[in-house]
N, CA, C and O of each residue as an XYZ file, in Angstrom:
628
protein
N       0.849     -1.171      0.000
C       0.000      0.000      0.000
C       0.894      1.233      0.000
O       1.734      1.379      0.888
N       0.730      2.128     -0.983
C       1.588      3.308     -1.040
C       1.321      4.253      0.123
O       0.195      4.379      0.603
N       2.362      4.895      0.549
C       2.262      5.835      1.660
C       1.659      7.143      1.174
O       2.132      7.721      0.195
N       0.618      7.614      1.852
C      -0.037      8.866      1.480
C       0.690     10.029      2.153
O       1.439      9.837      3.111
N       0.460     11.227      1.641
C       1.047     12.422      2.246
C       0.470     12.601      3.642
O      -0.743     12.504      3.828
N       1.316     12.858      4.614
C       0.854     13.068      5.984
C       0.692     11.777      6.764
O       0.297     11.821      7.929
N       0.986     10.622      6.162
C       0.846      9.345      6.856
C       2.214      8.871      7.315
O       3.184      8.893      6.557
N       2.274      8.441      8.571
C       3.539      7.970      9.121
C       3.260      6.725      9.958
O       2.559      6.797     10.968
N       3.801      5.598      9.543
C       3.590      4.354     10.275
C       4.372      4.424     11.575
O       5.587      4.626     11.579
N       3.661      4.256     12.669
C       4.314      4.272     13.963
C       4.659      2.840     14.371
O       5.788      2.560     14.774
N       3.689      1.938     14.266
C       3.861      0.562     14.708
C       3.244     -0.360     13.660
O       2.152     -0.084     13.163
N       3.928     -1.449     13.319
C       3.327     -2.420     12.407
C       3.369     -3.803     13.050
O       4.226     -4.098     13.882
N       2.428     -4.633     12.642
C       2.305     -5.992     13.159
C       2.789     -6.935     12.065
O       1.989     -7.453     11.287
N       4.089     -7.153     12.008
C       4.666     -7.980     10.952
C       4.238     -9.436     11.093
O       4.124    -10.153     10.099
N       4.007     -9.863     12.307
C       3.620    -11.251     12.563
C       2.255    -11.590     11.984
O       2.000    -12.745     11.641
N       1.370    -10.596     11.870
C       0.004    -10.844     11.393
C       0.005    -11.399      9.977
O      -0.755    -12.320      9.677
N       0.840    -10.859      9.106
C       0.868    -11.344      7.726
C       1.471    -12.739      7.625
O       1.213    -13.460      6.661
N       2.265    -13.118      8.608
C       2.809    -14.471      8.637
C       1.788    -15.471      9.188
O       1.715    -16.609      8.723
N       1.009    -15.048     10.172
C       0.081    -15.941     10.858
C      -1.294    -16.047     10.187
O      -2.015    -17.017     10.418
N      -1.667    -15.052      9.355
C      -3.030    -15.000      8.808
C      -3.038    -14.734      7.313
O      -2.129    -14.106      6.770
N      -4.099    -15.232      6.649
C      -4.413    -14.831      5.282
C      -5.269    -13.582      5.413
O      -6.338    -13.641      6.021
N      -4.838    -12.462      4.869
C      -5.560    -11.200      4.964
C      -6.618    -11.177      3.858
O      -6.285    -11.272      2.677
N      -7.897    -11.050      4.241
C      -8.988    -11.063      3.278
C      -9.474     -9.662      2.926
O      -9.761     -9.386      1.761
N      -9.572     -8.773      3.916
C     -10.101     -7.433      3.695
C      -9.537     -6.502      4.764
O      -9.328     -6.924      5.901
N      -9.290     -5.244      4.413
C      -8.738     -4.310      5.395
C      -9.641     -3.089      5.547
O     -10.353     -2.701      4.621
N      -9.593     -2.499      6.731
C     -10.356     -1.299      7.060
C      -9.456     -0.342      7.819
O      -8.573     -0.766      8.564
N      -9.684      0.951      7.628
C      -8.986      1.974      8.400
C      -9.942      2.470      9.476
O     -11.069      2.872      9.187
N      -9.478      2.435     10.715
C     -10.318      2.861     11.833
C      -9.575      3.888     12.665
O      -8.354      3.826     12.804
N     -10.316      4.825     13.212
C      -9.744      5.733     14.196
C      -9.647      4.989     15.510
O     -10.267      3.939     15.676
N      -8.887      5.512     16.432
C      -8.736      4.862     17.728
C      -8.820      5.913     18.824
O      -8.271      7.006     18.690
N      -9.511      5.577     19.909
C      -9.663      6.492     21.035
C      -8.487      6.272     21.984
O      -8.321      5.189     22.545
N      -7.672      7.318     22.155
C      -6.483      7.250     23.004
C      -6.480      8.405     23.982
O      -7.139      9.420     23.758
N      -5.737      8.251     25.071
C      -5.498      9.377     25.969
C      -4.180     10.019     25.550
O      -3.401      9.411     24.816
N      -3.926     11.230     26.005
C      -2.776     12.001     25.549
C      -1.438     11.327     25.750
O      -0.579     11.382     24.870
N      -1.244     10.688     26.902
C       0.048     10.053     27.154
C       0.264      8.849     26.237
O       1.404      8.514     25.917
N      -0.823      8.194     25.810
C      -0.703      7.074     24.872
C      -0.237      7.575     23.509
O       0.581      6.931     22.852
N      -0.757      8.717     23.088
C      -0.355      9.300     21.802
C       1.142      9.599     21.820
O       1.848      9.314     20.853
N       1.621     10.173     22.918
C       3.047     10.495     23.036
C       3.896      9.217     22.968
O       4.927      9.194     22.296
N       3.469      8.174     23.650
C       4.216      6.916     23.641
C       4.232      6.295     22.251
O       5.261      5.783     21.810
N       3.099      6.339     21.560
C       3.022      5.764     20.213
C       3.909      6.554     19.258
O       4.588      5.967     18.416
N       3.910      7.865     19.381
C       4.786      8.678     18.532
C       6.260      8.344     18.774
O       7.080      8.445     17.862
N       6.590      7.949     20.001
C       7.957      7.533     20.331
C       8.225      6.091     19.892
O       9.351      5.609     20.017
N       7.199      5.397     19.377
C       7.368      4.011     18.935
C       7.345      3.011     20.070
O       7.883      1.912     19.939
N       6.729      3.377     21.185
C       6.710      2.519     22.363
C       5.364      1.807     22.503
O       4.701      1.908     23.535
N       4.970      1.085     21.450
C       3.733      0.309     21.477
C       3.977     -1.004     20.758
O       4.936     -1.137     19.998
N       3.102     -1.981     21.002
C       3.278     -3.308     20.433
C       1.921     -3.863     20.010
O       0.985     -3.918     20.807
N       1.828     -4.270     18.751
C       0.583     -4.835     18.213
C       0.629     -6.349     18.050
O      -0.354     -6.942     17.608
N       1.742     -6.989     18.394
C       1.915     -8.399     18.035
C       0.884     -9.325     18.680
O       0.504    -10.316     18.057
N       0.426     -9.052     19.875
C      -0.571     -9.914     20.523
C      -1.980     -9.340     20.437
O      -2.921     -9.932     20.966
N      -2.136     -8.201     19.783
C      -3.422     -7.504     19.773
C      -4.426     -8.168     18.841
O      -4.058     -8.824     17.866
N      -5.685     -7.985     19.161
C      -6.788     -8.462     18.334
C      -7.973     -7.530     18.544
O      -8.045     -6.822     19.548
N      -8.897     -7.533     17.596
C     -10.080     -6.678     17.703
C     -11.307     -7.564     17.857
O     -11.326     -8.697     17.377
N     -12.321     -7.049     18.521
C     -13.563     -7.781     18.753
C     -14.760     -6.867     18.569
O     -14.693     -5.670     18.845
N     -15.852     -7.446     18.100
C     -17.127     -6.737     18.030
C     -17.874     -7.003     19.330
O     -18.140     -8.153     19.679
N     -18.210     -5.932     20.044
C     -18.929     -6.077     21.315
C     -20.009     -5.009     21.378
O     -19.708     -3.816     21.407
N     -21.252     -5.431     21.400
C     -22.358     -4.490     21.544
C     -22.450     -3.487     20.413
O     -22.761     -2.321     20.654
N     -22.191     -3.905     19.197
C     -22.280     -3.011     18.056
C     -21.111     -2.055     17.915
O     -21.171     -1.124     17.112
N     -20.040     -2.266     18.686
C     -18.842     -1.443     18.614
C     -17.638     -2.358     18.430
O     -17.690     -3.548     18.742
N     -16.552     -1.783     17.919
C     -15.330     -2.555     17.719
C     -14.307     -2.099     18.751
O     -14.061     -0.904     18.912
N     -13.714     -3.070     19.449
C     -12.741     -2.783     20.496
C     -11.426     -3.483     20.187
O     -11.414     -4.616     19.705
N     -10.326     -2.805     20.465
C      -8.994     -3.366     20.279
C      -8.484     -3.833     21.641
O      -8.397     -3.047     22.585
N      -8.150     -5.117     21.730
C      -7.683     -5.715     22.986
C      -6.202     -6.052     22.894
O      -5.683     -6.325     21.812
N      -5.532     -6.030     24.029
C      -4.158     -6.522     24.209
C      -3.102     -5.757     23.419
O      -2.001     -6.273     23.227
N      -3.396     -4.561     22.961
C      -2.353     -3.727     22.373
C      -1.595     -3.084     23.537
O      -2.196     -2.423     24.384
N      -0.303     -3.277     23.575
C       0.497     -2.748     24.678
C       1.072     -1.385     24.295
O       1.796     -1.263     23.307
N       0.745     -0.371     25.080
C       1.309      0.969     24.911
C       2.033      1.298     26.212
O       1.404      1.443     27.260
N       3.344      1.413     26.142
C       4.137      1.685     27.342
C       3.753      3.031     27.941
O       3.458      3.973     27.206
N       3.754      3.131     29.267
C       3.446      4.415     29.902
C       4.460      5.479     29.505
O       5.658      5.210     29.409
N       3.963      6.691     29.275
C       4.834      7.812     28.927
C       5.503      8.307     30.212
O       4.806      8.630     31.174
N       6.823      8.373     30.251
C       7.504      8.676     31.524
C       7.208     10.057     32.103
O       7.327     10.250     33.313
N       6.825     11.023     31.263
C       6.619     12.381     31.766
C       5.145     12.726     31.983
O       4.812     13.886     32.225
N       4.267     11.737     31.899
C       2.834     11.999     32.061
C       2.478     12.146     33.536
O       3.095     11.528     34.404
N       1.475     12.973     33.801
C       1.021     13.148     35.184
C       0.244     11.927     35.648
O       0.468     11.422     36.748
N      -0.670     11.454     34.806
C      -1.441     10.259     35.144
C      -1.030      9.144     34.200
O      -1.001      9.325     32.983
N      -0.716      7.999     34.767
C      -0.315      6.857     33.954
C      -1.549      6.069     33.516
O      -2.513      5.934     34.270
N      -1.506      5.554     32.294
C      -2.599      4.749     31.767
C      -2.267      3.269     31.925
O      -1.104      2.901     32.094
N      -3.300      2.419     31.868
C      -3.108      0.968     31.884
C      -2.530      0.566     30.529
O      -3.161      0.836     29.507
N      -1.362     -0.064     30.478
C      -0.703     -0.347     29.203
C      -1.504     -1.257     28.259
O      -1.381     -1.130     27.041
N      -2.307     -2.157     28.794
C      -3.011     -3.112     27.924
C      -4.529     -2.944     27.968
O      -5.267     -3.886     27.676
N      -4.989     -1.769     28.324
C      -6.438     -1.572     28.376
C      -7.051     -1.723     26.993
O      -6.364     -1.572     25.983
N      -8.355     -2.025     26.948
C      -9.001     -2.125     25.636
C      -9.307     -0.713     25.143
O      -9.622      0.186     25.923
N      -9.204     -0.548     23.831
C      -9.389      0.773     23.226
C     -10.454      0.691     22.146
O     -10.490     -0.259     21.364
N     -11.313      1.685     22.111
C     -12.407      1.697     21.155
C     -11.892      2.108     19.775
O     -11.104      3.045     19.645
N     -12.354      1.387     18.744
C     -12.039      1.731     17.367
C     -13.229      2.443     16.759
O     -14.376      2.077     17.016
N     -12.963      3.451     15.960
C     -14.008      4.285     15.382
C     -14.189      3.932     13.907
O     -13.309      4.172     13.080
N     -15.343      3.359     13.601
C     -15.696      2.979     12.229
C     -17.089      3.496     11.921
O     -17.871      3.766     12.833
N     -17.403      3.635     10.638
C     -18.757      4.010     10.244
C     -19.696      2.839     10.492
O     -19.274      1.683     10.466
N     -20.950      3.131     10.728
C     -21.943      2.094     11.024
C     -21.999      1.050      9.908
O     -22.105     -0.144     10.189
N     -21.929      1.483      8.649
C     -21.967      0.549      7.527
C     -20.781     -0.408      7.542
O     -20.924     -1.587      7.217
N     -19.605      0.102      7.921
C     -18.422     -0.755      8.014
C     -18.574     -1.776      9.131
O     -18.197     -2.937      8.973
N     -19.127     -1.342     10.260
C     -19.344     -2.269     11.377
C     -20.340     -3.346     10.967
O     -20.142     -4.520     11.281
N     -21.406     -2.964     10.270
C     -22.393     -3.944      9.815
C     -21.766     -4.956      8.857
O     -22.066     -6.148      8.933
N     -20.893     -4.490      7.953
C     -20.194     -5.414      7.044
C     -19.296     -6.363      7.822
O     -19.217     -7.549      7.500
N     -18.614     -5.846      8.851
C     -17.756     -6.697      9.674
C     -18.575     -7.762     10.396
O     -18.160     -8.917     10.490
N     -19.731     -7.369     10.901
C     -20.603     -8.335     11.584
C     -20.969     -9.455     10.621
O     -20.929    -10.629     10.990
N     -21.325     -9.101      9.388
C     -21.675    -10.100      8.390
C     -20.515    -11.021      8.057
O     -20.705    -12.229      7.915
N     -19.311    -10.467      7.931
C     -18.148    -11.282      7.575
C     -17.695    -12.174      8.720
O     -17.288    -13.314      8.497
N     -17.762    -11.663      9.946
C     -17.233    -12.413     11.084
C     -18.152    -13.530     11.544
O     -17.765    -14.338     12.388
N     -19.380    -13.590     10.996
C     -20.255    -14.717     11.330
C     -19.728    -15.999     10.684
O     -20.029    -17.099     11.147
N     -18.937    -15.856      9.608
C     -18.330    -17.009      8.957
C     -17.277    -17.606      9.896
O     -16.506    -16.880     10.523
N     -17.258    -18.908      9.979
C     -16.362    -19.598     10.896
C     -14.897    -19.414     10.511
O     -14.547    -19.443      9.331
N     -14.054    -19.226     11.510
C     -12.615    -19.155     11.289
C     -12.073    -17.778     10.960
O     -10.870    -17.639     10.740
N     -12.918    -16.752     10.919
C     -12.442    -15.408     10.609
C     -12.275    -14.595     11.890
O     -13.005    -14.782     12.863
N     -11.309    -13.697     11.867
C     -11.041    -12.856     13.030
C     -10.605    -11.467     12.562
O     -10.301    -11.263     11.386
N     -10.578    -10.524     13.493
C     -10.107     -9.163     13.215
C      -8.709     -8.999     13.803
O      -8.496     -9.227     14.994
N      -7.763     -8.604     12.961
C      -6.370     -8.471     13.383
C      -5.879     -7.073     13.022
O      -6.083     -6.635     11.890
N      -5.239     -6.360     13.947
C      -4.645     -5.066     13.585
C      -3.342     -5.279     12.821
O      -2.499     -6.080     13.226
N      -3.186     -4.558     11.719
C      -1.978     -4.688     10.901
C      -0.963     -3.598     11.201
O       0.232     -3.867     11.321
N      -1.445     -2.362     11.321
C      -0.516     -1.272     11.622
C      -1.253     -0.140     12.315
O      -2.472      0.000     12.219
N      -0.473      0.649     13.009
C      -0.951      1.820     13.736
C      -0.131      2.981     13.219
O       1.099      2.930     13.240
N      -0.804      4.041     12.749
C      -0.086      5.159     12.142
C      -0.834      6.453     12.392
O      -1.956      6.459     12.897
N      -0.187      7.546     12.028
C      -0.789      8.867     12.161
C      -1.074      9.409     10.775
O      -0.197      9.420      9.912
N      -2.299      9.858     10.564
C      -2.720     10.423      9.289
C      -3.232     11.827      9.573
O      -4.292     11.995     10.175
N      -2.491     12.820      9.147
C      -2.820     14.229      9.412
C      -3.015     14.492     10.904
O      -3.917     15.230     11.300
N      -2.166     13.884     11.722
C      -2.198     14.115     13.161
C      -3.154     13.227     13.930
O      -3.160     13.260     15.161
N      -3.964     12.432     13.243
C      -4.916     11.548     13.918
C      -4.403     10.119     13.898
O      -3.897      9.646     12.881
N      -4.536      9.432     15.032
C      -4.092      8.043     15.120
C      -5.099      7.147     14.404
O      -6.305      7.245     14.632
N      -4.597      6.289     13.551
C      -5.435      5.351     12.799
C      -4.877      3.950     12.963
O      -3.674      3.763     13.145
N      -5.771      2.962     12.896
C      -5.380      1.559     12.946
C      -5.912      0.896     11.693
O      -7.083      1.057     11.349
N      -5.052      0.145     11.003
C      -5.511     -0.645      9.874
C      -5.818     -2.034     10.418
O      -4.923     -2.747     10.872
N      -7.106     -2.413     10.367
C      -7.496     -3.741     10.843
C      -7.880     -4.592      9.637
O      -8.292     -4.074      8.599
N      -7.739     -5.888      9.792
C      -8.001     -6.795      8.685
C      -8.909     -7.929      9.130
O      -8.804     -8.431     10.249
N      -9.797     -8.318      8.235
C     -10.540     -9.559      8.414
C      -9.602    -10.634      7.904
O      -9.161    -10.585      6.756
N      -9.297    -11.604      8.747
C      -8.266    -12.579      8.402
C      -8.677    -13.989      8.805
O      -9.510    -14.198      9.687
N      -8.061    -14.940      8.123
C      -8.253    -16.362      8.443
C      -6.883    -16.918      8.802
O      -5.910    -16.677      8.086
N      -6.797    -17.651      9.890
C      -5.524    -18.203     10.346
C      -4.918    -19.163      9.346
O      -5.626    -19.946      8.712
N      -3.599    -19.098      9.208
C      -2.886    -20.007      8.307
C      -2.585    -21.309      9.033
O      -2.384    -21.326     10.248
N      -2.556    -22.381      8.287
C      -2.113    -23.666      8.805
C      -0.577    -23.680      8.759
O       0.044    -22.830      8.122
N       0.014    -24.654      9.441
C       1.474    -24.733      9.493
C       2.080    -24.882      8.105
O       3.104    -24.264      7.810
N       1.461    -25.695      7.244
C       2.019    -25.895      5.903
C       1.897    -24.633      5.057
O       2.725    -24.396      4.178
N       0.860    -23.812      5.316
C       0.734    -22.529      4.613
C       1.924    -21.628      4.929
O       2.474    -20.966      4.050
N       2.307    -21.619      6.206
C       3.424    -20.773      6.627
C       4.720    -21.242      5.974
O       5.519    -20.429      5.509
N       4.927    -22.567      5.941
C       6.138    -23.104      5.319
C       6.168    -22.791      3.834
O       7.212    -22.446      3.281
N       5.008    -22.916      3.191
C       4.909    -22.635      1.759
C       5.227    -21.158      1.483
O       5.940    -20.846      0.529
N       4.706    -20.261      2.307
C       4.957    -18.829      2.133
C       6.442    -18.514      2.331
O       7.006    -17.700      1.600
N       7.070    -19.152      3.314
C       8.496    -18.918      3.541
C       9.325    -19.432      2.368
O      10.288    -18.780      1.963
N       8.966    -20.594      1.816
C       9.687    -21.146      0.675
C       9.533    -20.234     -0.542
O      10.491    -20.009     -1.282
N       8.325    -19.713     -0.743
C       8.062    -18.789     -1.850
C       8.902    -17.518     -1.716
O       9.493    -17.044     -2.686
N       8.945    -16.979     -0.505
C       9.700    -15.766     -0.239
C      11.198    -16.004     -0.481
O      11.876    -15.156     -1.060
N      11.710    -17.163     -0.034
C      13.122    -17.487     -0.258
C      13.428    -17.629     -1.747
O      14.468    -17.165     -2.216
N      12.520    -18.271     -2.493
C      12.725    -18.443     -3.933
C      12.731    -17.090     -4.636
O      13.565    -16.855     -5.510
N      11.817    -16.201     -4.271
C      11.775    -14.861     -4.868
C      13.054    -14.085     -4.549
O      13.598    -13.388     -5.406
N      13.517    -14.210     -3.331
C      14.743    -13.522     -2.914
C      15.939    -14.027     -3.732
O      16.789    -13.246     -4.160
N      15.986    -15.359     -3.941
C      17.083    -15.959     -4.710
C      17.054    -15.496     -6.168
O      18.103    -15.175     -6.727
N      15.870    -15.456     -6.795
C      15.786    -14.999     -8.189
C      16.164    -13.532     -8.304
O      16.821    -13.144     -9.270
N      15.767    -12.707     -7.344
C      16.154    -11.293     -7.350
C      17.665    -11.148     -7.243
O      18.261    -10.300     -7.908
N      18.281    -11.971     -6.412
C      19.729    -11.916     -6.236
C      20.438    -12.295     -7.543
O      21.403    -11.643     -7.942
N      19.953    -13.354     -8.205
C      20.549    -13.800     -9.460
C      20.390    -12.732    -10.538
O      21.331    -12.453    -11.280
N      19.205    -12.135    -10.625
C      18.971    -11.081    -11.612
C      19.851     -9.862    -11.345
O      20.351     -9.237    -12.280
N      20.035     -9.532    -10.090
C      20.884     -8.394     -9.729
C      22.329     -8.670    -10.144
O      23.001     -7.794    -10.689
N      22.808     -9.905     -9.881
C      24.164    -10.289    -10.299
C      24.326    -10.180    -11.808
O      25.337     -9.677    -12.297
N      23.327    -10.652    -12.541
C      23.371    -10.643    -14.004
C      23.422     -9.204    -14.529
O      24.175     -8.899    -15.454
N      22.601     -8.315    -13.921
C      22.596     -6.903    -14.326
C      23.940     -6.235    -14.054
O      24.411     -5.430    -14.857
N      24.552     -6.568    -12.927
C      25.833     -5.966    -12.561
C      26.956     -6.401    -13.505
O      27.853     -5.616    -13.811
N      26.904     -7.640    -13.959
C      27.933     -8.140    -14.876
C      27.844     -7.465    -16.244
O      28.866     -7.195    -16.875
N      26.616     -7.193    -16.698
C      26.435     -6.541    -17.990
C      26.910     -5.099    -17.961
O      27.527     -4.616    -18.910
N      26.612     -4.408    -16.844
C      26.882     -2.979    -16.775
C      28.234     -2.673    -16.354
O      28.599     -1.502    -16.253
């Protein structure tokens, strides 16, 4: 996904693309307190264990760890659940998709877009062990062909 003007990735969940097949993505706002924003801007957050859930017609982000900001007056709970802001139509579509067995909501990245914190969440299906091995083998093969092509280009030039 190309980077838009004013967008800056603060935290990404690299493990999510390894563990899940990404089916659909959504951009959601996130409700944060001031000290959390400061910590995220410093890169002191972790999405690797985080997941999103639909509860009472709202979407909540669970288990995202945001380290306490050292200079804040009031400290926040590092792993508290945080509300995600989506349009009603998007939430209704998510409800429809998540009724299918084996699908879950996974946060992919947390970034700032024009000063506002955004989370990219994905509807995903968990990969089996052989899927992961196959993806790693594919990635290694692509890396090897790129290396060979680069060598060939360097010899010509």
